C-alpha angles and dihedrals in degrees: 000000000000116000112204114214116220122194118173131152098231132053093229092053093048092049091049093048091047090054092046097050092045088055087053090058105270111154097190134020135194112221108208100212092182089070092063106104096200126056106298116253100195094177091059092052093050101037098097104009111176093208138008119298139216108204111213133174115182133194119223093255088059093048097271139122102228108137102170128082127302091239091057091049092053088049090054091053091048089051090054090056092048087047089057101247108179091232135008121203113222125181114237094245093059098038093111092050095061110057125205114264135173120334097321111123124223123237108190110200142192125190131187117179094185109048148347098254119236088232095050090126090057091048090053091049090055091048089056087065094058102084092256125171089192130012119213124195124177119175136165116263112224093171132019093250090069087074095064092045090061095040089056088058090054092048098045104034120118087211122057105267135195107198129163141143126249127222130050093297090051097052095097091059092057086064102029091056086077091059090048094053107269112160090221147348133212134249135169126241090258138351094257094062104057112174095187133026113279094009115153128217121255093244091049090051089051105035103035103027103026088213097180090059094058119110138161090274094056111119114222127224126174152156123255119205142127108256101020107163092095095058117117092193098097092056091045099046096040090054090053093046091049093049091056093042093237120163092233134111131201119212138180115244118193104209120175113215095251091061098043098101094047092046092052089051094057097043095098090052090053091053093250113159100171143010138201108218124207141154124013099006107057094101101028093053090069088080089069097044119098097188129033128191117229093261093054090046090053097043094037089219134091130203097180131050126187122194108211119173104303094339131093110206125200129208138167117216094168090077099048092041093052095047091046092050091049094045093053092049093046094049091051092049097039108023095168096051134076103254101229109011108132090333106149111236124195117200119197110212137025105227132110097292092047089051092052094047094044089054092049094048092049091052090048093055103257123139104246125214125175135197133180136164088256107055090201091065095047091044092052093050091044090053091049092050097039091243136121130266121222125195111254093235091056097050093106093059095057117102104222133175092199125035117190125185111209094163124096090241108130094024119133125309094022093067095152095060130094129178090214128048118239094235091059093062119100123207095240094051121106110221120205121184114190090198107105101178101093101019092202099057121179088256092055091047092051091047092053092047088054093051096252125149109249139204119190131212090250089062090058094040092053094050096044091048092049091050090049091050090057090051091048099045110012089238133108117253127226105250093199092050090052091048090049094049093047092052092045090051092050093050092048096045116117124203 
């Protein structure tokens, strides 16, 4: 169940928002009484409640806004019990000051906005002695392993426990707690009004993550990156999983490089069956992989990981998706020619995507040339791929049949930048920009103005996501659904 937290300064506004969110399908709300600026009239808030209520009144040190005395706060919570709130949230340290009364259930809570304490298991054990109907623990995640520590409490507790981490690294636990047996999780009315770090909006919990469909048999997929908040993959993959009615869920995992090995080791315990891998982990993740396909072995980077029994399998769908996108475009533009044979290709950049595309082009028979701002990087990649390195300042003089941008130049918000001047583009050149936000980069616009054939980053994103979906599920993905979701995510993104 999703509990929607409501915090408004006036009784009338809180009552109206309670009614509105109940009409949107909320089955439980948390009324944050500490947000009320005037003396709190609990009876008024509970008189005609449209759905069940948790009454909560937080001090500033627990993330709240209560500025009056502690004695008054305790009286407000007692009033909520007398007023027949369905639940009352009581911090662990005052649990013995607010006795049980009537049918109101007790949620005994603990919050830590700085860390997940090393002794969190001991804290939970003490909370189990406080006559709780439900235990709630919310702590700050300072590394991705904090998530599994709290999820173990949910799984193993003799008393129903809601436990999750706050912050960007803690976001997965807000959703995974449902798989591990939590009776509820928390969301805000909308994503723009977060009331705790990492909190998701009610609509996002429903539409993107389908929280109420999660159960202990739900298989978990995800993307690992640092940062990860910008990724559109959760929206795309969850839409595809939903369309095929699969009991699987795709989550974003922010994993700093120093925690990658440890995170990979706990993935099976978290129920993770597959991962998309992106910056900065595509090369480092190979240490955790027990079996590589030929493409990964050649590129020395993986963008997809599958956990199967005791094995960890590595794949690279960037390479195959990029070459497939190029081949389709080249065959349409030059139907009587071999698409890649001896066609000189110039790749801008020397990172993981450049490595994958260079490998694919070389295998397809193209002549590969690389350029980057640091000639040492492009030379190292050229040597690995048996290609040639070109100084960055000479890139405009090179006569290429295929131009591929693998740099972030032109990515939102730098919309007025291009890694290649318009006057350098030749009509017969195919131009491929791997940037997909925006789809119509300045480079793509210039290429179309010059009469070049173009391939956008969305073309590659769609195909690599579809290939990952097959690896994750064994089922074909709907390419048009992926394309629709990517474009919808781009249009809805806020910066």
